[in-house]
PLY file of the C-alpha trace (Angstrom):
ply
format ascii 1.0
element vertex 74
property float x
property float y
property float z
element edge 73
property int vertex1
property int vertex2
end_header
152.06 -156.18 11.45
149.93 -157.46 8.86
147.17 -154.74 7.44
143.16 -155.19 8.63
145.04 -156.16 12.31
142.78 -155.70 14.77
145.12 -154.58 18.18
145.58 -152.85 21.08
146.83 -148.22 20.77
149.77 -149.42 22.89
151.31 -151.95 20.37
151.32 -148.70 17.51
153.91 -146.69 16.95
154.71 -143.31 15.28
153.77 -142.63 12.53
151.62 -145.72 12.58
147.73 -144.69 10.68
144.60 -146.46 12.02
141.13 -146.42 12.26
139.51 -146.71 16.26
137.12 -150.37 16.17
134.14 -148.91 17.38
133.90 -146.29 15.29
131.62 -147.15 12.33
132.82 -144.11 9.85
136.44 -145.42 10.21
137.80 -142.57 10.23
141.72 -142.66 10.28
144.23 -141.75 12.77
147.78 -141.31 12.96
149.94 -141.46 16.34
152.44 -138.91 16.94
154.90 -138.40 19.33
154.02 -135.31 22.25
155.41 -134.43 25.74
154.34 -136.85 28.50
151.14 -135.03 30.10
150.31 -136.05 33.94
146.95 -134.79 35.95
145.85 -135.54 39.23
143.59 -137.89 37.71
145.89 -139.83 35.57
149.11 -140.16 32.88
149.05 -139.55 29.13
151.40 -141.12 27.17
150.48 -142.44 23.58
148.66 -139.54 21.05
146.88 -139.66 17.67
146.01 -137.08 15.71
142.69 -137.23 13.71
142.57 -135.80 9.67
141.75 -132.04 9.67
143.87 -131.65 12.85
146.65 -129.41 13.68
149.29 -130.80 14.21
149.91 -129.13 17.72
146.71 -130.07 19.24
147.32 -134.40 19.38
144.32 -136.04 21.67
145.25 -138.18 23.49
144.60 -142.31 23.64
144.31 -144.39 26.26
146.64 -147.86 26.12
143.38 -150.02 25.63
141.29 -149.14 23.02
140.60 -150.87 20.31
141.84 -150.48 17.27
143.05 -151.78 13.18
145.92 -151.22 12.79
146.81 -149.74 8.44
150.42 -148.63 7.68
153.50 -147.51 9.15
153.66 -144.46 7.32
157.72 -143.76 8.58
0 1
1 2
2 3
3 4
4 5
5 6
6 7
7 8
8 9
9 10
10 11
11 12
12 13
13 14
14 15
15 16
16 17
17 18
18 19
19 20
20 21
21 22
22 23
23 24
24 25
25 26
26 27
27 28
28 29
29 30
30 31
31 32
32 33
33 34
34 35
35 36
36 37
37 38
38 39
39 40
40 41
41 42
42 43
43 44
44 45
45 46
46 47
47 48
48 49
49 50
50 51
51 52
52 53
53 54
54 55
55 56
56 57
57 58
58 59
59 60
60 61
61 62
62 63
63 64
64 65
65 66
66 67
67 68
68 69
69 70
70 71
71 72
72 73
């Protein structure tokens, strides 16, 4: 995938760096591998790590979220 390509979160793989398309600050985040989490309302499969966050506590991201791909780290 080319740098600065607009895509969705489901097309990213573990280790990819990106920022959300609607983020004016362009905060760079990284996709991480984490166990699937099921709640009463939905299932979370994709996880990302914002900067200055403990890797133990990643955040979930919806697969249809528009993101701007930056680079692969692996």
